[in-house]
C-alpha positions as CSV (number, residue, x, y, z in Angstrom):
1,M,20.5,-199.3,17.7
2,K,18.3,-196.4,16.6
3,S,19.8,-193.0,15.9
4,L,18.6,-189.9,17.8
5,T,16.8,-188.7,14.7
6,E,14.9,-192.0,14.4
7,I,13.9,-191.8,18.1
8,L,12.9,-188.2,17.9
9,D,10.8,-188.8,14.7
10,K,8.5,-191.0,16.8
11,I,8.1,-188.5,19.6
12,P,5.9,-185.4,19.4
13,D,7.5,-182.0,20.1
14,K,6.3,-179.6,22.7
15,F,4.4,-177.7,20.0
16,E,2.4,-180.8,19.1
17,C,1.8,-182.0,22.6
18,R,1.9,-179.3,25.3
19,N,2.3,-181.8,28.1
20,T,5.6,-183.3,26.8
21,T,9.1,-181.9,26.9
22,S,10.7,-180.4,23.8
23,R,12.7,-182.3,21.3
24,K,15.6,-180.0,22.3
25,F,15.3,-181.2,25.9
26,K,15.1,-184.8,24.8
27,S,18.1,-184.3,22.5
28,D,20.1,-182.9,25.3
29,L,19.1,-185.8,27.5
30,Y,20.2,-188.2,24.9
31,E,23.6,-186.6,24.4
32,F,24.2,-186.5,28.2
33,F,23.3,-190.2,28.8
34,N,24.4,-191.8,25.6
35,K,27.6,-193.2,27.2
36,P,28.7,-196.7,27.9
37,E,28.5,-196.2,31.7
38,Y,24.7,-195.8,31.6
39,K,23.9,-198.8,29.3
40,D,23.6,-201.3,32.2
41,R,21.7,-199.0,34.7
42,I,18.1,-198.6,35.7
43,C,16.5,-195.2,35.1
44,V,13.6,-194.1,37.3
45,E,11.2,-191.6,35.8
46,L,8.8,-189.7,38.0
47,G,5.7,-188.9,36.0
48,V,5.5,-190.5,32.5
49,Y,2.4,-188.8,31.0
50,G,2.4,-190.2,27.5
51,G,5.6,-192.2,27.6
52,H,7.5,-190.0,25.2
53,S,10.5,-189.6,27.5
54,S,10.2,-193.2,28.6
55,Y,10.6,-194.2,24.9
56,L,13.8,-192.1,24.6
57,L,15.2,-193.4,27.9
58,S,14.6,-197.0,26.9
59,H,17.3,-196.5,24.2
60,L,19.8,-195.3,26.8
61,F,19.3,-197.5,29.8
62,K,19.0,-201.2,30.5
63,R,15.7,-200.7,32.1
64,V,13.3,-197.8,32.7
65,V,10.8,-197.7,35.6
66,G,8.2,-195.0,35.3
67,F,5.9,-193.9,38.1
68,E,2.6,-192.2,37.2
69,I,-0.5,-191.4,39.4
70,S,-3.0,-192.1,36.6
71,E,-3.8,-195.5,35.3
72,G,-5.2,-193.8,32.2
73,R,-1.9,-192.1,31.5
74,I,-0.1,-195.4,32.0
75,N,-2.4,-197.1,29.5
76,S,-1.8,-194.3,27.0
77,A,2.0,-194.6,27.6
78,K,1.8,-198.4,27.1
79,R,0.2,-197.9,23.7
80,F,2.8,-195.4,22.7
81,I,5.8,-197.6,23.7
82,E,4.2,-200.8,22.3
83,G,6.9,-203.3,21.4
84,I,9.5,-201.9,23.9
85,D,10.2,-204.5,26.6
86,N,12.6,-202.7,28.9
87,I,10.0,-200.2,30.3
88,Q,7.8,-200.9,33.4
89,F,5.2,-198.4,34.5
90,V,4.0,-198.3,38.1
91,C,0.8,-196.6,39.2
92,H,1.6,-194.7,42.4
93,N,0.9,-191.3,43.9
94,L,4.4,-190.0,44.6
95,Y,3.0,-187.6,47.2
96,S,1.6,-190.5,49.3
97,G,4.8,-191.7,50.7
98,P,7.9,-193.7,49.8
99,L,8.3,-195.4,46.4
100,P,6.9,-198.9,46.4
101,L,10.3,-200.5,45.7
102,D,8.9,-204.0,46.2
103,R,6.7,-203.7,43.1
104,W,9.6,-203.5,40.7
């Protein structure tokens, strides 16, 4: 299991990538969910952009399903999380209706 420092070292901070959340936010997220009761749960992420939070969440949950409107962003996120096998990205416009639950 990777430590929080090891995880955050791979993820850019808000100052390096303006479209991601800060390391402080990710650190708080880690501290909140790093408990045994979340280890066997599925996390749904709405909007993955570059996959930075997805990467963090993959260390906290059994599975992460991330929805993103842009296939290009999904491809970028896939490159970022390469080697992580408990993340699935779904291309879907969240404003177009219900989540496509049959696709994951």
